MIDOSE-1310 file (N, C-alpha, C; in nm, 2 decimals, decimal comma, always signed):
residues 116
mmaa	+0,08/-0,12/+0,00/+0,00/+0,00/+0,00/+0,09/+0,12/+0,00; +0,20/+0,12/+0,08/+0,28/+0,23/+0,09/+0,35/+0,27/-0,05; +0,38/+0,16/-0,13/+0,44/+0,18/-0,26/+0,34/+0,25/-0,35; +0,21/+0,22/-0,34/+0,11/+0,28/-0,42/+0,09/+0,43/-0,39
iqar	+0,11/+0,46/-0,27/+0,09/+0,60/-0,23/+0,21/+0,69/-0,27; +0,33/+0,63/-0,27/+0,45/+0,71/-0,31/+0,43/+0,76/-0,45; +0,47/+0,88/-0,47/+0,47/+0,94/-0,61/+0,58/+0,87/-0,69; +0,54/+0,85/-0,82/+0,64/+0,80/-0,91/+0,74/+0,90/-0,94
kvkl	+0,87/+0,86/-0,95/+0,97/+0,96/-0,99/+0,96/+0,97/-1,14; +0,95/+1,10/-1,18/+0,94/+1,12/-1,32/+1,08/+1,13/-1,39; +1,09/+1,05/-1,49/+1,22/+1,05/-1,56/+1,23/+1,16/-1,66; +1,32/+1,25/-1,64/+1,34/+1,37/-1,73/+1,41/+1,33/-1,86
qpfe	+1,37/+1,40/-1,96/+1,44/+1,39/-2,09/+1,58/+1,45/-2,08; +1,67/+1,41/-2,17/+1,81/+1,47/-2,16/+1,81/+1,62/-2,17; +1,73/+1,68/-2,25/+1,73/+1,83/-2,26/+1,67/+1,89/-2,13; +1,58/+1,82/-2,06/+1,53/+1,88/-1,94/+1,63/+1,87/-1,83
valk	+1,71/+1,77/-1,83/+1,82/+1,76/-1,73/+1,92/+1,87/-1,75; +1,96/+1,90/-1,88/+2,05/+2,00/-1,91/+1,99/+2,14/-1,87; +1,87/+2,16/-1,90/+1,80/+2,28/-1,87/+1,80/+2,31/-1,72; +1,77/+2,21/-1,64/+1,77/+2,22/-1,49/+1,91/+2,26/-1,44
kfqy	+2,02/+2,22/-1,52/+2,15/+2,25/-1,47/+2,20/+2,38/-1,54; +2,11/+2,45/-1,60/+2,14/+2,58/-1,67/+2,25/+2,56/-1,78; +2,25/+2,45/-1,84/+2,33/+2,42/-1,96/+2,25/+2,44/-2,08; +2,23/+2,56/-2,12/+2,14/+2,60/-2,23/+2,18/+2,55/-2,36
keal	+2,30/+2,55/-2,40/+2,35/+2,51/-2,53/+2,33/+2,36/-2,54; +2,36/+2,28/-2,43/+2,34/+2,14/-2,43/+2,19/+2,10/-2,44; +2,11/+2,18/-2,37/+1,97/+2,15/-2,37/+1,91/+2,17/-2,52; +1,96/+2,27/-2,59/+1,91/+2,29/-2,72/+1,96/+2,18/-2,81
nqal	+2,09/+2,15/-2,80/+2,14/+2,04/-2,88/+2,07/+1,91/-2,86; +2,04/+1,88/-2,74/+1,96/+1,75/-2,71/+1,82/+1,76/-2,77; +1,76/+1,87/-2,76/+1,62/+1,89/-2,81/+1,62/+1,87/-2,96; +1,73/+1,93/-3,03/+1,74/+1,92/-3,17/+1,76/+1,78/-3,22
lnkq	+1,82/+1,70/-3,14/+1,85/+1,56/-3,18/+1,72/+1,48/-3,20; +1,61/+1,52/-3,12/+1,48/+1,45/-3,13/+1,40/+1,52/-3,24; +1,43/+1,48/-3,37/+1,36/+1,54/-3,48/+1,21/+1,51/-3,49; +1,17/+1,40/-3,42/+1,03/+1,36/-3,44/+0,94/+1,46/-3,36
nsev	+0,99/+1,53/-3,26/+0,90/+1,61/-3,18/+0,95/+1,76/-3,19; +0,91/+1,83/-3,29/+0,95/+1,97/-3,31/+0,89/+2,06/-3,20; +0,78/+2,02/-3,14/+0,71/+2,10/-3,04/+0,81/+2,11/-2,92; +0,89/+2,01/-2,89/+0,98/+2,02/-2,78/+1,09/+2,13/-2,81
vlal	+1,14/+2,14/-2,93/+1,24/+2,24/-2,96/+1,17/+2,38/-2,96; +1,05/+2,39/-3,01/+0,98/+2,52/-3,01/+0,95/+2,57/-2,86; +0,91/+2,47/-2,78/+0,88/+2,51/-2,64/+1,01/+2,55/-2,57; +1,12/+2,48/-2,60/+1,25/+2,51/-2,54/+1,30/+2,65/-2,58
leel	+1,28/+2,68/-2,71/+1,32/+2,81/-2,76/+1,24/+2,92/-2,69; +1,11/+2,90/-2,67/+1,03/+2,99/-2,59/+1,08/+3,01/-2,45; +1,12/+2,90/-2,39/+1,17/+2,90/-2,25/+1,30/+2,97/-2,24; +1,39/+2,95/-2,34/+1,52/+3,02/-2,34/+1,50/+3,17/-2,36
ierg	+1,41/+3,21/-2,44/+1,38/+3,35/-2,45/+1,33/+3,41/-2,32; +1,24/+3,34/-2,25/+1,18/+3,38/-2,12/+1,29/+3,39/-2,02; +1,39/+3,30/-2,02/+1,50/+3,31/-1,92/+1,61/+3,40/-1,96; +1,60/+3,46/-2,08/+1,70/+3,55/-2,13/+1,83/+3,47/-2,17
alev	+1,82/+3,35/-2,21/+1,93/+3,26/-2,23/+1,94/+3,22/-2,37; +1,87/+3,28/-2,46/+1,88/+3,24/-2,60/+2,01/+3,26/-2,66; +2,07/+3,38/-2,63/+2,21/+3,41/-2,68/+2,31/+3,31/-2,63; +2,30/+3,27/-2,50/+2,39/+3,17/-2,45/+2,38/+3,04/-2,52
alak	+2,25/+3,00/-2,55/+2,23/+2,87/-2,61/+2,28/+2,87/-2,75; +2,28/+2,98/-2,82/+2,32/+2,99/-2,96/+2,47/+3,02/-2,98; +2,53/+3,06/-2,87/+2,67/+3,11/-2,89/+2,77/+2,99/-2,90; +2,88/+3,02/-2,96/+3,00/+2,93/-2,98/+2,96/+2,80/-3,03
rses	+2,88/+2,80/-3,14/+2,84/+2,68/-3,21/+2,94/+2,64/-3,32; +2,95/+2,51/-3,33/+3,03/+2,46/-3,45/+2,95/+2,48/-3,57; +3,01/+2,47/-3,69/+2,94/+2,48/-3,81/+2,82/+2,39/-3,82; +2,84/+2,26/-3,78/+2,73/+2,16/-3,79/+2,62/+2,19/-3,69
dynq	+2,65/+2,24/-3,57/+2,55/+2,28/-3,48/+2,47/+2,40/-3,53; +2,55/+2,50/-3,58/+2,48/+2,62/-3,64/+2,38/+2,58/-3,75; +2,43/+2,49/-3,84/+2,35/+2,45/-3,95/+2,23/+2,37/-3,91; +2,24/+2,30/-3,80/+2,13/+2,22/-3,74/+2,02/+2,32/-3,70
vvdf	+2,05/+2,43/-3,63/+1,96/+2,53/-3,59/+1,89/+2,60/-3,71; +1,98/+2,64/-3,81/+1,93/+2,70/-3,93/+1,83/+2,61/-4,00; +1,87/+2,49/-4,02/+1,78/+2,39/-4,09/+1,64/+2,38/-4,02; +1,65/+2,38/-3,88/+1,52/+2,37/-3,81/+1,43/+2,49/-3,83
ikwk	+1,50/+2,61/-3,83/+1,42/+2,73/-3,86/+1,36/+2,73/-4,00; +1,44/+2,69/-4,09/+1,39/+2,69/-4,23/+1,28/+2,59/-4,25; +1,28/+2,48/-4,17/+1,18/+2,37/-4,18/+1,05/+2,42/-4,12; +1,05/+2,49/-4,01/+0,93/+2,53/-3,94/+0,88/+2,67/-3,96
lpdi	+0,96/+2,75/-4,03/+0,92/+2,89/-4,05/+0,79/+2,91/-4,13; +0,77/+2,82/-4,23/+0,64/+2,84/-4,31/+0,51/+2,82/-4,22; +0,52/+2,76/-4,11/+0,41/+2,74/-4,02/+0,38/+2,87/-3,95; +0,27/+2,93/-3,97/+0,24/+3,07/-3,92/+0,23/+3,07/-3,77
ryqs	+0,20/+2,96/-3,71/+0,20/+2,95/-3,56/+0,33/+2,98/-3,49; +0,44/+2,95/-3,56/+0,57/+2,96/-3,50/+0,65/+3,08/-3,56; +0,60/+3,15/-3,65/+0,68/+3,25/-3,72/+0,74/+3,36/-3,63; +0,66/+3,41/-3,54/+0,72/+3,52/-3,46/+0,83/+3,47/-3,37
llve	+0,82/+3,35/-3,32/+0,92/+3,29/-3,24/+1,05/+3,26/-3,32; +1,03/+3,20/-3,44/+1,14/+3,16/-3,52/+1,21/+3,28/-3,58; +1,14/+3,39/-3,61/+1,20/+3,51/-3,66/+1,29/+3,57/-3,56; +1,24/+3,57/-3,43/+1,33/+3,62/-3,32/+1,45/+3,54/-3,31
varv	+1,44/+3,41/-3,32/+1,56/+3,32/-3,31/+1,65/+3,35/-3,43; +1,60/+3,36/-3,55/+1,68/+3,39/-3,67/+1,75/+3,52/-3,65; +1,68/+3,62/-3,60/+1,74/+3,76/-3,58/+1,86/+3,75/-3,49; +1,85/+3,67/-3,38/+1,96/+3,66/-3,29/+2,07/+3,59/-3,36
lldm	+2,04/+3,48/-3,43/+2,15/+3,41/-3,51/+2,22/+3,50/-3,61; +2,14/+3,58/-3,68/+2,20/+3,67/-3,78/+2,29/+3,77/-3,71; +2,24/+3,83/-3,60/+2,32/+3,92/-3,52/+2,45/+3,86/-3,47; +2,45/+3,74/-3,43/+2,56/+3,67/-3,37/+2,67/+3,63/-3,47
ysgp	+2,62/+3,58/-3,59/+2,70/+3,51/-3,68/+2,72/+3,59/-3,81; +2,67/+3,71/-3,82/+2,69/+3,78/-3,95/+2,82/+3,85/-3,97; +2,90/+3,86/-3,86/+3,03/+3,92/-3,87/+3,13/+3,82/-3,92; +3,26/+3,85/-3,90/+3,36/+3,75/-3,94/+3,34/+3,62/-3,87
lvfn	+3,34/+3,51/-3,95/+3,30/+3,38/-3,90/+3,43/+3,29/-3,90; +3,42/+3,20/-3,81/+3,53/+3,10/-3,81/+3,50/+2,99/-3,91; +3,38/+2,97/-3,94/+3,34/+2,87/-4,05/+3,27/+2,94/-4,16; +3,26/+2,88/-4,27/+3,19/+2,94/-4,39/+3,05/+2,91/-4,39
sgds	+2,97/+3,00/-4,33/+2,82/+2,98/-4,33/+2,75/+3,08/-4,41; +2,82/+3,14/-4,51/+2,76/+3,25/-4,59/+2,63/+3,20/-4,66; +2,63/+3,08/-4,71/+2,51/+3,03/-4,78/+2,39/+3,02/-4,68; +2,42/+2,97/-4,56/+2,32/+2,95/-4,46/+2,27/+3,09/-4,41
lsdl	+2,36/+3,18/-4,39/+2,32/+3,31/-4,35/+2,23/+3,38/-4,45; +2,27/+3,38/-4,58/+2,19/+3,44/-4,68/+2,05/+3,37/-4,70; +2,05/+3,24/-4,69/+1,92/+3,17/-4,69/+1,83/+3,21/-4,58; +1,89/+3,22/-4,46/+1,81/+3,26/-4,34/+1,77/+3,40/-4,35
asli	+1,85/+3,49/-4,40/+1,81/+3,63/-4,41/+1,70/+3,65/-4,52; +1,71/+3,57/-4,62/+1,61/+3,58/-4,73/+1,47/+3,53/-4,68; +1,47/+3,44/-4,58/+1,35/+3,38/-4,53/+1,27/+3,48/-4,44; +1,35/+3,56/-4,37/+1,29/+3,66/-4,28/+1,29/+3,79/-4,34
């Protein structure tokens, strides 16, 4: 009877564990790995904006990590429900990565800029 009364321990997803530890970049990377559930990524992006941590999550990305975020934005941007959120994320990305780059993302930047 006691076991039935005890609350079940909820198993957190990897992105939730990283978010609880304030590891915003890792949380976004983990959420982007789960391509089947784009709602998770969108909710996480909203949460990062609320926490003022979007810039932290998007900073110091490798070219492949950067392209993963850009590809997600390009994939979901046509959906009107998410446009304002994704335009904000794209704006931050363009601000952060439009200067001198360590990697050659000119094509991704111009594609992203043309979408917004």
